[in-house]
N, C-alpha and C positions, 0 to 999 in steps of 0.2 A: 504493500500500500504506500502510495506517495506521501511524503511528509510535507504538510502545508506551512511549515514554520518560516520559510523564506519568501512567502508571497508578498509582493509589493503593489499588486493591482488586482482588482476583481472586475470581471466583465459579466454582466447579468442580462439574460433575456428578460423581456417585460411580461407579456401575456402568459398566464398559467405558470409563471416562475416567480418573479418578484411581486407582481400584482396578484391580489386575491381575486376571487371570481367576480366580485362587484367592482373590479378595476380600481382598487384603492390600496394604499399601504398603511399598515398600522403604525401607531406612535412608537411601538417597540422596534419595528423594522427600521424606522427613520432614525431612532436613537443609535442603533447598532451601526448603520451606515455612516452616521456622523462620527462615531467612535473610530471607524476605519480611517477617515480623513485626519482625525486628530492624532492618530498613531502613524501617519505617513503612508497609509495604504490608499492609493488612488481608486476612484470608483468610475465605472463606465457602463453604459447601457448599449446593448446590441439587439436591435429589433427589426422585424419585417415591416413595421409600421412606417408611414411617411413622416417627414419632419413636422408637418403642421399638426399632426395628432400628438407626436411626442412633445412638441412645444406646449400643448395644452396640459399634458401631465406634468411637465417640468414647472409650469406656472403654478399649477395646483399644489405641487409638492414643495415649491420654493421656500415656504415658511418652515418646512420640515427638514429638507435635505438639499445638498448641493452635489451635482454630478460633474465630474471633471471633463468627461468626454462621452460622445455617443456616436453610434453608427446606425443609420436608418436604411430602409429598403435592403435589409440583409447585408449591409456593407457597401452598397452602391455609392452612398454619400457618407462621409466620415468627418466629424468635427472633434477638435481637441482644444481645450482652453478657449472655447468660443470662436475658433477660426476653422473654416473648412480646409481640410488638408488632403482630401481625396474625393474624386468623383469618377464613376465609370457608368456606361449605359449601353443602350442598343441604338445604333444610328437610325435616324428617322426613316431612311429609305428601306432599311431592313425591317423596321417595325411595321411599316405599312404593308410590305410584302407578306409578312407573317400574319398580320390581321386579315388581309384579303384572302389568304389561303384557308385560315381557320373558319372564317365566316362563310366562305364558299362551300367548304366540306361539311360544316356543322352549323347550319343557319339558325338553329334554335339555341345554340350555346351562348351563355352570357360571357361577355368579353369586356375587359377594362384595361386602360393604359395609364400608368403613372408617368407624367412628364412635367418637369419644371415645377414640382410640388403641387400639381393639379391632377385630379383623377378624371379621366374621360371615360365614359361608360355607356354601354347599351342598356344598363340597368337603371331604372329610375329610383329616386328617393334613397340613395345611399348616404343619408345624412350623417351617419356615424363616421364616414370618411370625408365629410365636407365636400362631396362631389360637385363639380361644376359640369353639368350635363351638356355635351356638345352633340353634333349630329351623329346618329347611330352608325354612319358609314366612316366616321373618324376623319372626315374631310377637313376639320378644323384643328387637327393636331399641329402643335408648333414644330418648326423645323429645328428641333433640338433632340438630343438623344433621350430616349425613354428610360427611366430607371427600371421599370419592369412591365411585363404584360401579364394580366391575370385572367384566368379562364375558369368557368365552372367545369366540373368533371362528370356530371350525371349523364350527359349524352355520349360520353366516350368511355363509359363503364369504369370511371375512376382510374384508368390506366395512363400513367404519366408518359409512357413510351409512345402513346398516340400523338403526343405533342412534339416529340423529338424529331420526327421526320421533317418538320418545318424549319429546323434550326441549323444555322451554320455552326462550324466547330467551336467558335468562340462564345457560344451561348449554351445554357443548360436549362432544363426544366426540373421542377421539384414540387412535391406535394406539400401543402401547408395545411395541417390538420388542426391548427389552433382554434379556429372558430368554425364549428360544424355548419353546413357540410364542408368537407375538404375542398380546397381549390388548387388549381395548378398555377405555378408561377414560372415565368420565363425571364431569365436574367443573363447579364454578362458573366462569364466565368470568373472574373475578378471580384464579383459582388457576392462574397460569402462572409459569414461572421468570422471564420477563422482567419481569412485574409485581413479583416478589420483588426483582429487581435494582433496580427503581425505588424500592422501599420502603427497601432498604439505602441507596441513594444519598441519599434524603431524611433518613434517620436519621443518617447520618454527615456530611451536608452535602457530598456529593461530586456532581460532574456525571457523567452517564452516560458521557461521553467519557473519564472517569478510571477506568473499570472495565473489566477484561478478563474475558471469559467463556470457559469450556472445556466442550466437550460432544461427544456422538456421536449422539444420537437425535432423533426428531421433536419431543420436548418441549424440546429445546435450540435448535432452529432460530431461533426469534424472538430469543432473547437473543444468539446468535452474530451475528445480522444487525444488531441494534440497539445493542449495547454499543460502547464506544470501540474495543475490539479483540475480535474473535471468533476463537477458535482451535479447530479440530476435530481430534480425534485421527485418525490414518491409518486406523483401523478403523471410523470413523464411517460412517453411511449417506450416500449420495450427496447427499441433500437438505441435510444439515448441511455437508458439504464445499463445496457450491455457494455457500453464503452466507458462509462463513468468510473472514476476512482472511488467516489463516495455517493451514497444515496441519502439525501436529507429529507426532512418532512415536507409535506405538501405546501402548495402556494397558499392554501387557506389556513395553514397552521404556522405561518412565519418560518417556514422551513429553511429558506436561504439565510435569514437573519440569525436563527438559532445555531445553524452550522458555523457561520462566521463568528458569532459570539464565543462559541465553544472552542473552535479550532484555531482561530486567528487572534481575536482580541485578548483572550485569556492567556495566550502564549507570548504576547508582546512584552 
């Protein structure tokens, strides 16, 4: 079992990991995260959510905690100490080609695109994502790289490989099971949470072995496996638990904070 005593930074997934089911953090969790910073351990969030949604959480939590860094869209956009330090995406022409192919082959499939922190979608009333609905044929997409393409999976039997045939080698498709029903996400191969961790490490001059990662879903698996210490919450998918060094309590039981308190803070 890996020893967590040398950890200098913690990188946490948000939904179903740090946040409870009602999308809040407890005063206890906030207190533990603040103790981390007081003891020289930097804190970071790595989430599939867009920046506009994370900003809402950070504003809401600002009276409780301060986060040093964060990666959104699974690492397509990365911020450290308030500055954007990395961005990658899907070129606009490739985005349109993929959209046209998916819509042609699966006309009933729900499709959305995240570009320039706006969600363009064929689905109406996605208020939780602050969606700005444009034309369903995506004719109003900006001439900028898209951070990700999002599709429903019900019409292709949930098989992510059905999406891969549309992708050039520098893109990948992955299932996101965080909010049922599962969705498919298409992204640049550089947009992964583990790549974000490596960028954080370079920025702060840390070794990967000095970073602990916390997560629950498919997009967390690589960072749980590759970081100095990987911790899966007890409500995580089996694939995440299988590669984790530790299993902590659930997101509804302050699992991340309790593990940090016991393994990191009390050992400082």
